[in-house]
C-alpha positions as a Markdown table, in Angstrom:
| # | Residue | x | y | z |
|---|---|---|---|---|
| 1 | Met | 12.0 | 19.0 | 18.2 |
| 2 | Lys | 10.5 | 21.3 | 14.9 |
| 3 | Arg | 7.7 | 20.3 | 13.2 |
| 4 | Lys | 10.0 | 19.5 | 9.8 |
| 5 | Ser | 12.7 | 17.0 | 11.7 |
| 6 | Ala | 9.9 | 15.4 | 13.2 |
| 7 | Leu | 8.0 | 15.1 | 9.7 |
| 8 | Leu | 11.4 | 14.3 | 8.6 |
| 9 | Cys | 12.7 | 11.6 | 11.2 |
| 10 | Gly | 8.8 | 10.1 | 11.1 |
| 11 | Asn | 8.8 | 9.5 | 7.2 |
| 12 | Ser | 12.3 | 8.1 | 7.9 |
| 13 | Leu | 11.3 | 5.5 | 10.5 |
| 14 | Met | 8.5 | 4.4 | 8.7 |
| 15 | Gly | 10.2 | 4.1 | 5.4 |
| 16 | Leu | 13.2 | 1.7 | 7.4 |
| 17 | Gly | 10.2 | 0.1 | 9.2 |
| 18 | Met | 8.8 | -0.9 | 5.9 |
| 19 | Val | 12.0 | -2.1 | 4.6 |
| 20 | Met | 12.3 | -4.4 | 7.9 |
| 21 | Met | 9.3 | -6.3 | 7.4 |
| 22 | Val | 9.8 | -7.1 | 3.5 |
| 23 | Ala | 12.6 | -7.9 | 4.2 |
| 24 | Gly | 11.1 | -10.5 | 7.1 |
| 25 | Leu | 8.7 | -11.4 | 4.8 |
| 26 | Ala | 10.9 | -12.2 | 1.9 |
| 27 | Cys | 13.2 | -14.1 | 4.3 |
| 28 | Ser | 10.5 | -16.0 | 6.0 |
| 29 | Val | 8.9 | -17.0 | 2.2 |
| 30 | Leu | 12.9 | -17.4 | 1.4 |
| 31 | Asn | 13.1 | -20.2 | 4.4 |
| 32 | Gln | 10.2 | -22.5 | 3.5 |
| 33 | Leu | 12.0 | -23.2 | -0.6 |
| 34 | Pro | 14.2 | -26.6 | 0.1 |
| 35 | Gln | 17.2 | -25.9 | -1.9 |
| 36 | Leu | 17.8 | -22.8 | 0.8 |
| 37 | His | 18.9 | -23.8 | 4.2 |
| 38 | Phe | 18.8 | -21.2 | 6.8 |
| 39 | Thr | 19.6 | -21.8 | 10.3 |
| 40 | Ala | 17.1 | -21.1 | 12.8 |
| 41 | Leu | 18.1 | -18.1 | 13.7 |
| 42 | Val | 18.0 | -16.4 | 10.6 |
| 43 | Ala | 15.0 | -18.2 | 10.5 |
| 44 | His | 14.0 | -16.9 | 13.7 |
| 45 | Ser | 15.0 | -13.2 | 12.9 |
| 46 | Ala | 13.7 | -12.5 | 9.8 |
| 47 | Val | 9.8 | -13.3 | 11.9 |
| 48 | Met | 11.1 | -10.4 | 14.5 |
| 49 | Gly | 12.2 | -8.2 | 11.7 |
| 50 | Ile | 8.3 | -8.2 | 11.1 |
| 51 | Phe | 7.3 | -7.1 | 13.8 |
| 52 | Ile | 10.3 | -5.0 | 15.0 |
| 53 | Gly | 10.0 | -3.5 | 11.3 |
| 54 | Ala | 5.6 | -2.9 | 12.3 |
| 55 | Leu | 6.7 | -1.6 | 15.7 |
| 56 | Leu | 9.5 | 0.9 | 13.7 |
| 57 | Trp | 6.2 | 1.6 | 11.7 |
| 58 | Val | 3.8 | 2.7 | 13.8 |
| 59 | Ala | 6.6 | 5.0 | 16.3 |
| 60 | Gly | 7.6 | 6.6 | 12.4 |
| 61 | Ala | 3.4 | 7.7 | 11.9 |
| 62 | Arg | 3.1 | 9.1 | 15.9 |
| 63 | Met | 6.7 | 10.9 | 15.3 |
| 64 | Gly | 5.5 | 12.1 | 12.2 |
| 65 | Gly | 1.8 | 13.5 | 13.1 |
| 66 | His | 1.0 | 10.5 | 9.8 |
| 67 | Glu | -2.2 | 8.9 | 12.9 |
| 68 | Arg | -4.1 | 12.4 | 12.9 |
| 69 | Ile | -5.8 | 11.5 | 9.7 |
| 70 | Ser | -7.3 | 8.4 | 10.6 |
| 71 | Asp | -8.6 | 9.0 | 13.8 |
| 72 | Arg | -10.8 | 12.0 | 12.5 |
| 73 | Tyr | -11.5 | 9.8 | 10.0 |
| 74 | Trp | -12.5 | 7.2 | 12.5 |
| 75 | Trp | -14.5 | 10.0 | 14.6 |
| 76 | His | -16.0 | 11.3 | 11.8 |
| 77 | Arg | -17.6 | 7.8 | 10.9 |
| 78 | Arg | -18.7 | 7.2 | 14.5 |
| 79 | Phe | -20.1 | 10.2 | 16.0 |
| 80 | Asp | -20.3 | 13.1 | 13.0 |
| 81 | Glu | -24.0 | 12.5 | 12.7 |
| 82 | Arg | -23.7 | 13.6 | 9.0 |
| 83 | Cys | -21.5 | 10.7 | 7.7 |
| 84 | Arg | -24.0 | 8.1 | 10.0 |
| 85 | Arg | -26.6 | 5.7 | 8.0 |
| 86 | Thr | -29.4 | 5.4 | 10.5 |
| 87 | Gly | -31.5 | 7.6 | 8.9 |
| 88 | His | -31.8 | 6.3 | 5.7 |
| 89 | Arg | -34.5 | 3.8 | 5.4 |
């Protein structure tokens, strides 16, 4: 897969994951209102939608190459001598 198409596919998966997480969260919150009577299937699907959305988000970040930035900063914070605070006393 070319870099541009991988970035586009990854960003669209991240967007779809965000929409699913927000929709699942909204349905879960609306399920708590006594005026709305959701079935048990809708309530369980809303919670499952949050997890599926998070999975799509992570898959899109992996495909689009967005996880490298956080890995790089994690590496710098823990193993780069210039970023450590151990020598300040």
